[in-house]
C-alpha positions in Angstrom: -10.3 16.0 -2.0 -12.0 17.7 0.8 -9.7 19.1 3.4 -7.2 21.6 1.9 -3.5 21.2 2.2 -2.0 24.4 3.7 1.1 24.7 1.6 2.1 24.1 -2.0 4.3 21.4 -3.6 7.9 22.1 -4.1 7.9 20.0 -7.3 6.2 19.9 -10.6 4.2 16.7 -11.3 7.1 15.2 -13.2 9.3 15.7 -10.2 6.8 14.9 -7.4 8.6 13.2 -4.6 6.7 10.1 -3.3 8.3 8.4 -0.4 7.2 5.1 1.3 8.1 4.2 4.9 7.3 0.7 6.1 8.0 -3.0 6.3 9.9 -4.8 3.5 10.1 -8.6 3.4 11.0 -11.4 1.1 7.9 -13.6 0.3 8.0 -17.3 -0.4 4.7 -18.0 -2.2 3.5 -21.5 -2.6 0.3 -22.5 -4.4 -1.3 -25.7 -3.0 -4.3 -27.6 -3.9 -6.1 -26.9 -0.6 -5.1 -26.0 3.0 -3.6 -29.1 4.5 -4.8 -30.9 7.6 -2.4 -30.6 10.5 0.5 -33.1 10.5 0.0 -34.1 6.8 2.0 -33.5 3.6 1.1 -32.4 0.2 3.0 -31.2 -2.9 3.5 -27.6 -4.0 1.9 -26.8 -7.3 3.7 -23.6 -8.0 6.2 -21.4 -6.1 7.6 -17.9 -6.3 10.1 -15.8 -4.4 9.3 -12.1 -4.4 9.7 -8.9 -2.5 6.7 -8.0 -0.4 5.3 -5.6 2.2 2.4 -3.1 1.9 4.5 -0.1 1.2 7.0 -1.5 -1.4 4.2 -3.3 -3.2 2.1 -0.1 -3.5 5.2 1.9 -4.6 5.9 -0.7 -7.3 2.3 -0.3 -8.6 2.8 3.5 -8.5 6.0 3.1 -10.5 4.0 1.0 -13.0 1.7 4.0 -13.3 4.5 6.3 -14.1 5.5 7.9 -10.7 9.0 8.1 -9.2 9.1 6.6 -5.7 11.6 6.2 -2.9 11.5 3.7 -0.1 12.6 4.1 3.6 12.8 0.7 5.2 15.2 -1.8 6.7 16.6 -5.3 5.9 19.5 -7.4 6.8 23.1 -7.7 5.6 22.3 -11.2 4.2 21.4 -13.0 1.1 17.6 -12.1 1.4 18.8 -8.4 1.7 20.5 -8.9 -1.7 17.2 -10.1 -3.1 15.4 -7.0 -1.9 18.0 -4.6 -3.2 18.2 -6.3 -6.7 14.4 -6.2 -6.9 14.0 -2.6 -5.9 16.8 -1.6 -8.4 15.1 -3.6 -11.2 11.7 -2.1 -10.3 13.0 1.5 -10.2 12.4 2.2 -6.6 15.1 4.4 -5.0 16.5 3.4 -1.6 19.6 4.5 0.5 22.4 2.4 2.0 20.9 3.1 5.5 18.3 0.5 4.7 20.8 -2.3 5.0 21.4 -3.2 8.7 24.5 -5.2 9.7 24.0 -8.2 12.0 20.3 -8.3 11.3 18.2 -10.9 9.5 16.0 -9.7 6.8 12.2 -10.0 7.3 10.3 -12.7 5.5 6.8 -14.1 4.8 5.6 -17.6 4.0 2.5 -17.3 1.9 0.2 -20.2 1.1 -2.2 -19.7 -1.7 -5.1 -22.1 -2.3 -5.3 -23.0 -6.0 -9.1 -23.0 -6.6 -9.9 -19.7 -4.7 -6.7 -17.6 -4.8 -7.1 -16.9 -1.1 -4.0 -16.7 1.0 -2.8 -17.3 4.5 0.6 -15.8 5.5 2.9 -15.6 8.5 5.5 -12.8 8.7 8.7 -12.1 10.6 9.7 -8.4 10.3 13.2 -7.0 10.5 13.5 -4.8 13.6 13.2 -1.2 12.3 12.3 0.7 15.5 15.2 3.1 16.3 17.2 2.1 13.2 17.3 5.7 11.9 18.0 8.7 14.1 15.4 11.5 14.0 17.9 13.7 12.2 18.6 11.2 9.5 14.9 10.5 9.0 14.2 14.2 8.6 17.0 14.4 6.0 15.5 11.5 4.0 12.1 13.2 4.1 13.4 16.5 2.7 11.1 17.7 0.0 8.5 14.9 0.3 5.3 15.7 -1.4 3.5 12.4 -0.8 4.2 10.0 2.1 2.8 6.5 2.2 2.9 4.5 5.5 1.9 1.1 6.8 2.3 2.3 10.5 5.5 0.4 11.0 7.7 1.3 12.8 5.6 3.4 15.2 8.1 6.1 16.1 9.4 6.6 12.6 5.9 6.6 11.1 4.7 9.3 13.5 7.8 11.5 12.9 7.4 11.1 9.2 3.7 11.9 9.2 4.1 14.9 11.4 6.9 16.3 9.3 5.3 15.9 5.9 2.0 17.1 7.2 3.5 20.2 8.6 5.3 20.9 5.2 2.0 20.7 3.4 2.4 17.2 1.8 -0.1 14.4 1.4 0.0 11.6 4.0 -1.4 8.2 3.0 -1.9 5.3 5.4 -2.7 1.6 4.8 -3.6 0.5 8.3 -3.4 -3.3 8.0 -4.1 -4.7 11.4 -4.3 -2.4 14.5 -0.9 -1.2 15.6 0.5 1.1 18.4 0.1 4.8 17.5 -2.5 4.2 14.8 -5.0 6.7 16.4 -2.4 9.5 16.1 -1.6 8.4 12.5 -5.2 8.4 11.6 -5.4 12.1 12.8 -2.5 13.0 10.5 -3.4 11.1 7.4 -5.3 12.5 4.4 -6.0 9.2 2.7 -6.6 6.1 4.7 -7.2 2.5 3.5 -8.3 -0.2 6.0 -9.2 -3.8 5.5 -12.5 -4.9 7.0 -10.7 -6.8 9.8 -9.2 -3.5 10.9 -12.5 -1.8 11.5 -13.8 -5.0 13.3 -10.8 -5.1 15.6 -10.0 -1.4 16.1 -13.5 0.0 16.0 -15.5 -3.1 17.0 -17.7 -2.3 14.1 -19.0 -5.1 11.7 -20.5 -2.7 9.1 -17.9 -1.5 6.5 -19.9 1.6 5.6 -20.2 2.7 9.3 -16.6 1.8 9.8 -15.4 4.1 6.9 -17.5 7.0 8.3 -16.1 6.4 11.8 -12.5 6.5 10.5 -13.3 9.7 8.6 -14.1 11.4 11.9 -10.4 11.0 13.0 -9.4 13.6 10.3 -8.7 12.0 6.9 -10.5 13.4 3.8 -10.7 10.0 2.1 -11.2 6.7 3.7 -11.6 3.3 2.0 -12.5 -0.1 3.5 -11.6 -3.3 1.5 -13.3 -6.6 1.9 -12.0 -9.0 -0.6 -14.6 -10.5 -2.9 -17.2 -8.2 -1.3 -15.5 -5.2 -2.9 -14.7 -1.9 -1.3 -16.3 1.3 0.2 -15.1 4.9 -0.1 -16.2 7.6 2.2 -15.4 11.2 1.3 -17.1 14.6 0.9 -20.1 13.5 3.1 -21.1 10.4 1.3 -20.1 6.7 1.2 -20.1 4.7 -2.0 -19.5 0.9 -2.7 -18.1 -1.0 -5.6 -18.2 -4.8 -5.9 -15.0 -6.7 -6.7 -14.5 -7.2 -10.4 -15.5 -10.6 -11.8 -15.2 -12.5 -15.0 -11.9 -14.3 -14.8 -10.5 -16.8 -12.3 -8.8 -15.4 -9.1 -5.2 -16.7 -9.0 -3.6 -14.8 -6.1 -5.2 -12.3 -3.7 -1.9 -11.7 -1.8 -1.0 -8.0 -2.0 -4.4 -7.0 -3.5 -5.1 -4.4 -0.7 -1.6 -2.9 -1.3 -2.3 -2.5 -5.0 -5.8 -1.1 -4.2 -4.2 1.5 -2.0 -1.8 2.5 -4.9 -4.8 2.8 -7.2 -6.4 5.2 -4.7 -3.2 7.2 -4.3 -2.8 7.5 -8.1 -6.4 8.6 -8.5 -6.1 11.2 -5.8 -3.0 12.6 -7.4 -4.9 12.7 -10.7 -7.7 14.8 -9.2 -10.4 12.2 -9.7 -13.8 12.4 -8.1 -14.6 9.8 -5.5 -16.6 7.4 -7.8 -13.8 7.3 -10.3 -11.2 6.9 -7.5 -13.0 3.8 -6.2 -13.6 2.3 -9.6 -10.0 2.7 -10.6 -8.6 1.2 -7.4 -11.0 -1.8 -7.4 -10.2 -2.5 -11.0 -6.4 -2.2 -10.4 -6.6 -4.6 -7.5 -8.9 -7.0 -9.4 -6.5 -7.2 -12.4 -3.6 -8.0 -10.1 -5.4 -11.0 -8.7 -5.6 -12.7 -12.1 -1.9 -13.6 -12.0 0.5 -14.9 -9.4 2.8 -12.5 -7.5 3.1 -8.7 -7.1 5.5 -7.8 -9.9 4.5 -9.1 -13.4 0.9 -9.3 -12.1 0.6 -5.5 -11.6 -1.3 -3.8 -14.4 0.0 -0.7 -16.2 -2.1 2.4 -16.7 -3.3 1.5 -20.2 -4.5 -1.9 -19.0 -6.6 -0.3 -16.2 -7.9 2.4 -18.6 -9.0 -0.3 -21.1 -10.7 -2.4 -18.4 -12.6 0.7 -17.2 -13.3 2.1 -20.7 -11.8 5.4 -19.3 -10.6 8.3 -21.5 -7.2 9.7 -20.7 -6.3 9.5 -17.1 -3.5 12.1 -16.9 -1.0 12.2 -14.2 -1.3 15.7 -12.7 -0.7 17.4 -9.4 -3.4 16.8 -6.8 -5.6 19.5 -5.3 -3.7 21.3 -2.6 -0.3 20.1 -4.1 -0.3 22.6 -7.0 3.2 23.6 -8.2 
């Protein structure tokens, strides 16, 4: 993967500890014929309530690929909090009681999906996570972490977590989303970074995805990817940048969460020791398969489905370079 990790994993591949830290919300998805004109009404074609957020969605995909995952997040002591806990339990993602905050409202998103294109527009209200966990408790929860996945929220906790896991020789992965406070420092700590094209436009003032990926690589990561919806994705690593178009052939139903799923594909491929071209093919295909169905649970492909779509031989789960047991 390029830059060597300095210490070894404390776990075998079967026991590898993958922890995600980031926003968790309840999504209300509605499928509509077309985006409405202001001050008009139209019927909903389909609807779905699901658990969302870049980190829990990526962890769910990793669980689907056979990894064990834990989530550090925050939600309220309310009915939507119950929805999150039931979903995580059903999905197989571990969490602790600290995630539930009394006298706090659970974060939520409203997501409008256009029927003919599958494109989405969303608005989000996050639960306030900053300062929820003490530094001591956060370090306790990160004990033995081999792989850390972040969405840069909340800033303080993300930085503490990245510094802690990095110092212990673990792999730090970052899905940047939009520019956030502290992202420059997180980029310097991360090994694997995924950024949507809008991030490089806003953060780097760079319109070209390839140049944007190369610029982000200069901050310190060993692998950088840039995603751009139906234009596909770019991966920069080991001195070269490669591009793959989005997969085509079937109607796009729902693009919400595609970037989160793409990031999970990159993480899985990294942990499987894949070369850059296979990593990108795998992630693009994983995200594309997800877009063919509504939502971010039943729509997520398993490993055999991705292998079949790529005509790949065995894609074994094994310890990544620099994380050898």
